[in-house]
C-alpha positions as CSV (number, residue, x, y, z in Angstrom):
1,M,95.6,-8.4,-31.1
2,I,92.5,-6.9,-32.4
3,R,92.7,-6.0,-35.6
4,L,94.9,-9.9,-36.4
5,G,91.8,-11.2,-34.4
6,L,89.2,-9.4,-36.2
7,L,90.6,-10.7,-40.1
8,L,91.1,-13.9,-38.4
9,L,87.0,-14.2,-37.3
10,V,85.8,-12.9,-40.4
11,L,87.9,-14.1,-43.3
12,P,87.6,-17.6,-43.2
13,V,84.5,-17.5,-43.0
14,L,84.2,-15.3,-46.3
15,V,86.6,-17.9,-48.0
16,L,84.1,-20.8,-47.4
17,L,81.3,-18.6,-48.5
18,G,83.0,-18.0,-51.8
19,V,83.9,-21.4,-52.5
20,Y,80.3,-22.7,-51.4
21,F,78.9,-20.4,-53.7
22,W,81.2,-20.8,-56.3
23,E,79.9,-24.4,-56.3
24,L,76.5,-23.5,-55.7
25,G,76.8,-22.0,-59.2
26,D,78.0,-25.4,-60.6
27,V,75.4,-27.0,-59.2
28,R,72.6,-24.7,-60.1
29,A,73.2,-24.6,-63.9
30,C,73.5,-28.6,-64.2
31,Q,70.2,-28.8,-62.6
32,L,68.6,-26.1,-64.3
33,D,70.2,-28.2,-67.8
34,G,68.5,-31.0,-66.7
35,G,71.0,-32.8,-65.2
36,Y,72.3,-34.2,-61.7
37,W,75.6,-32.6,-59.9
38,N,78.1,-35.3,-58.6
39,Y,79.4,-34.1,-55.5
40,L,82.1,-36.1,-55.2
41,D,83.7,-35.9,-59.2
42,G,82.4,-32.0,-59.7
43,A,80.6,-32.9,-63.1
44,C,76.9,-33.1,-64.4
45,Y,75.6,-36.6,-65.1
46,D,71.8,-37.8,-66.9
47,T,71.7,-40.2,-64.0
48,P,70.6,-39.0,-60.1
49,Q,73.5,-38.7,-58.2
50,P,74.0,-39.2,-54.1
51,F,74.3,-35.9,-52.0
52,V,77.6,-36.2,-50.3
53,S,77.6,-33.4,-47.8
54,W,80.6,-30.8,-47.9
55,L,81.8,-31.2,-44.6
56,E,82.4,-35.2,-45.8
57,R,84.0,-34.4,-49.0
58,S,86.3,-30.9,-47.0
59,P,86.8,-31.3,-43.8
60,L,90.4,-29.5,-43.6
61,L,88.9,-26.4,-45.1
62,V,85.1,-26.7,-43.2
63,N,86.9,-27.7,-39.8
64,G,90.4,-25.2,-40.4
65,G,88.3,-22.6,-41.2
66,M,85.6,-22.5,-38.6
67,L,88.8,-23.2,-36.2
68,L,90.4,-20.6,-37.5
69,S,87.3,-18.3,-36.7
70,V,87.2,-19.6,-33.0
71,V,91.0,-18.2,-32.5
72,G,90.3,-15.0,-33.9
73,L,87.3,-14.5,-32.0
74,V,89.3,-15.2,-28.8
75,M,92.2,-13.0,-29.9
76,C,89.4,-10.5,-30.3
77,M,88.4,-11.4,-26.6
78,V,91.7,-11.2,-25.4
79,G,92.7,-7.7,-27.2
80,F,89.1,-6.0,-26.0
81,Y,90.0,-7.1,-22.2
82,T,93.2,-5.9,-21.7
83,K,94.2,-2.7,-21.5
84,S,95.4,-0.8,-23.7
85,R,99.1,0.9,-23.3
């Protein structure tokens, strides 16, 4: 139970960070070229675009990842609390 809990605790966070930094690379490349990133379309434009948070754009990914991490934390706590056989 502890191994599965640790996997559920760490893996969603790594996935979220990977997706976040992948998008951040695109945003940074757009800004270095002098453009403005449209977060809803995922494209670079010449006119200023409004900022839309990642939580508003993909709530299932963010909330689901955090929920899986909490489930993993609870599984680790239960695994450490119960007596091993």
